C-alpha positions as CSV (number, residue, x, y, z in Angstrom):
1,M,0.0,0.0,0.0
2,R,1.4,3.4,-1.0
3,L,0.6,6.4,1.0
4,W,0.3,9.8,-0.6
5,R,2.4,12.3,1.3
6,S,1.5,15.9,1.1
7,S,4.1,18.6,0.9
8,Q,3.4,21.7,2.9
9,V,2.0,24.1,0.3
10,H,1.0,27.5,1.4
11,R,-1.5,29.2,-0.9
12,S,-2.7,32.8,-0.7
13,V,-6.4,33.5,-1.2
14,T,-7.7,36.6,-2.9
15,L,-10.7,37.9,-0.9
16,P,-13.6,39.2,-2.9
17,E,-13.4,42.8,-4.0
18,A,-10.0,43.1,-2.1
19,Q,-11.9,42.9,1.2
20,A,-10.2,41.6,4.3
21,A,-12.2,38.9,6.1
22,G,-14.7,40.5,8.5
23,S,-14.5,43.9,6.8
24,V,-17.7,43.9,4.8
25,D,-19.8,47.0,5.4
26,P,-23.0,46.1,7.3
27,A,-24.9,48.3,4.7
28,H,-24.3,45.4,2.3
29,F,-26.1,43.0,4.6
30,R,-29.1,45.4,5.0
31,S,-29.2,45.7,1.2
32,L,-29.3,42.0,0.8
33,E,-32.0,41.8,3.4
34,S,-34.0,44.3,1.4
35,L,-33.4,42.3,-1.8
36,Y,-34.8,39.2,-0.1
37,K,-37.9,41.0,1.1
38,T,-38.7,42.3,-2.5
39,A,-38.3,38.9,-4.2
40,P,-41.8,38.0,-5.6
41,I,-41.4,34.3,-4.4
42,N,-41.3,35.4,-0.8
43,S,-44.9,36.5,-1.0
44,F,-45.7,32.8,-0.6
45,F,-43.7,32.4,2.6
46,R,-44.1,34.4,5.8
47,S,-40.4,35.0,6.7
48,E,-37.9,37.3,8.1
49,I,-34.3,37.5,7.2
50,A,-31.2,38.6,9.3
51,I,-27.6,38.7,8.1
52,P,-25.8,39.5,11.3
53,E,-22.3,39.1,9.9
54,E,-20.2,38.0,6.9
55,G,-20.9,34.4,6.0
56,H,-24.0,33.9,8.2
57,C,-27.7,34.2,7.6
58,T,-30.8,33.3,9.6
59,I,-34.3,33.2,8.1
60,R,-37.4,32.7,10.3
61,F,-40.3,31.1,8.5
62,I,-43.8,30.3,9.5
63,V,-45.1,27.3,7.6
64,G,-48.7,26.5,7.3
65,E,-50.9,23.8,5.9
66,D,-50.7,25.6,2.5
67,H,-47.1,24.2,2.3
68,Y,-48.3,20.6,2.8
69,H,-48.2,17.7,0.4
70,A,-51.0,15.2,0.2
71,A,-49.8,13.2,3.2
72,G,-50.0,16.1,5.6
73,A,-46.5,17.4,6.1
74,V,-44.4,20.2,4.5
75,H,-43.6,19.6,0.9
76,G,-39.9,19.1,0.0
77,S,-40.0,22.2,-2.3
78,S,-40.4,24.3,0.9
79,Y,-37.5,22.6,2.5
80,F,-35.4,23.4,-0.5
81,K,-36.5,27.1,-0.7
82,M,-35.7,27.7,3.0
83,L,-32.3,25.9,2.9
84,D,-31.3,27.4,-0.4
85,D,-32.2,31.0,0.7
86,A,-30.2,30.7,3.9
87,A,-27.1,29.2,2.3
88,F,-27.4,31.7,-0.7
89,Y,-27.5,34.8,1.5
90,A,-24.7,33.5,3.7
91,A,-22.6,33.2,0.6
92,N,-23.7,36.4,-1.1
93,S,-22.9,38.3,2.1
94,L,-19.2,38.0,1.0
95,V,-19.8,39.3,-2.5
96,L,-20.3,43.0,-2.9
97,D,-20.8,43.4,-6.6
98,R,-22.6,40.4,-8.1
99,F,-25.7,38.3,-7.5
100,L,-24.8,34.7,-6.9
101,L,-26.6,31.8,-8.6
102,T,-27.2,28.3,-7.1
103,T,-25.5,25.8,-9.3
104,A,-26.1,22.7,-7.1
105,F,-27.7,21.8,-3.9
106,N,-27.8,18.6,-1.8
107,L,-30.7,18.2,0.6
108,F,-31.0,15.7,3.5
109,F,-34.3,15.3,5.2
110,T,-34.3,14.3,8.9
111,R,-37.9,14.7,10.0
112,P,-41.2,16.0,8.7
113,L,-42.1,19.6,9.4
114,K,-45.6,20.6,10.6
115,V,-47.4,23.9,10.9
116,G,-45.4,26.5,12.9
117,P,-42.1,28.3,13.1
118,V,-39.0,27.1,11.4
119,I,-35.5,28.6,11.5
120,A,-33.2,28.3,8.6
121,E,-29.5,28.9,9.5
122,G,-27.1,29.4,6.7
123,K,-23.3,29.4,6.9
124,W,-20.6,30.1,4.3
125,I,-18.0,27.2,4.3
126,S,-15.4,27.9,1.6
127,G,-14.6,29.7,-1.6
128,R,-14.1,33.3,-2.3
129,K,-13.4,33.8,-5.9
130,R,-15.3,31.7,-8.4
131,V,-17.3,29.1,-6.5
132,F,-18.8,29.5,-3.0
133,I,-19.9,26.7,-0.8
134,A,-22.4,27.2,1.9
135,E,-24.5,25.0,4.1
136,A,-27.8,25.4,5.9
137,R,-30.0,23.6,8.3
138,L,-33.7,23.9,9.4
139,I,-34.6,23.9,13.1
140,D,-38.2,23.1,14.0
141,S,-40.3,24.5,16.8
142,D,-39.1,21.8,19.2
143,G,-35.4,22.8,18.5
144,D,-34.7,19.7,16.5
145,E,-33.0,19.7,13.1
146,A,-35.5,18.8,10.4
147,A,-33.1,19.0,7.3
148,R,-29.8,20.2,6.2
149,G,-28.2,21.0,2.8
150,T,-25.1,22.1,1.1
151,G,-25.0,24.3,-2.0
152,T,-22.6,25.7,-4.5
153,F,-23.0,29.2,-5.8
154,M,-21.3,31.1,-8.6
155,R,-21.1,34.8,-9.5
156,S,-23.6,35.8,-12.2
157,G,-23.4,38.6,-14.7
158,I,-26.0,40.4,-12.7
159,A,-24.8,43.5,-10.7
160,L,-26.3,43.7,-7.3
161,G,-26.7,47.4,-7.7
162,S,-28.9,46.9,-10.8
163,L,-31.5,45.0,-8.8
164,P,-34.4,47.2,-7.6
165,G,-34.5,45.5,-4.2
166,Y,-30.9,46.0,-3.4
167,R,-30.7,49.4,-1.6
168,V,-27.3,50.4,-0.3
169,G,-27.7,52.6,2.7
170,G,-31.3,51.8,3.4
C-alpha cells in the first residue's frame, strides 16, 4: 500500500473585492435583506431574514398547511426554498458586486415539518473567488434539526446594484 504524502504548500487566497475577512460594510447586509424582502417568491412564505455578519444568515419562517403535500407534512420544495435561501444569502454576504446563482444543492431530510415556526440557519463554508460553498439547516419549533443542505454558488453577470430591491444605505 502506497501512502500519498502531502508537501506543505501555502496558498494565498484573494478575498472578494479586495476585502479583508470581517470587513464587509453592514450596509451590504441590510441591502441583501432588502433584496430578499422584495423577491416575488417570498410573498408565498411568511419569513424574516437577518444577516448578522459576513458568511452567516438566519431566516425565520412560519409554515402553514398551504405548504403541505397530500400526506399532511411540509412539501420538499419548501425545505429546498428555506435551505437554499439561507445558504445563498450567507454566501452572497461575501460578494459586494454580483448576484450569486445556485449551481447545485444537496438536501438531506431528517424529520417532517408541521405547521409552525422554522428557522433556517445558513453558513458560508469555503470559496471566495469563483465558487462559493455554503450549508444550511432547518430547526423546527421543538429545536430539532429537520433538514440540512449544502449548496454551491457562482457569480452571475447580474450586478447587485442593478436590482431594484438591493438598496445600499437603506
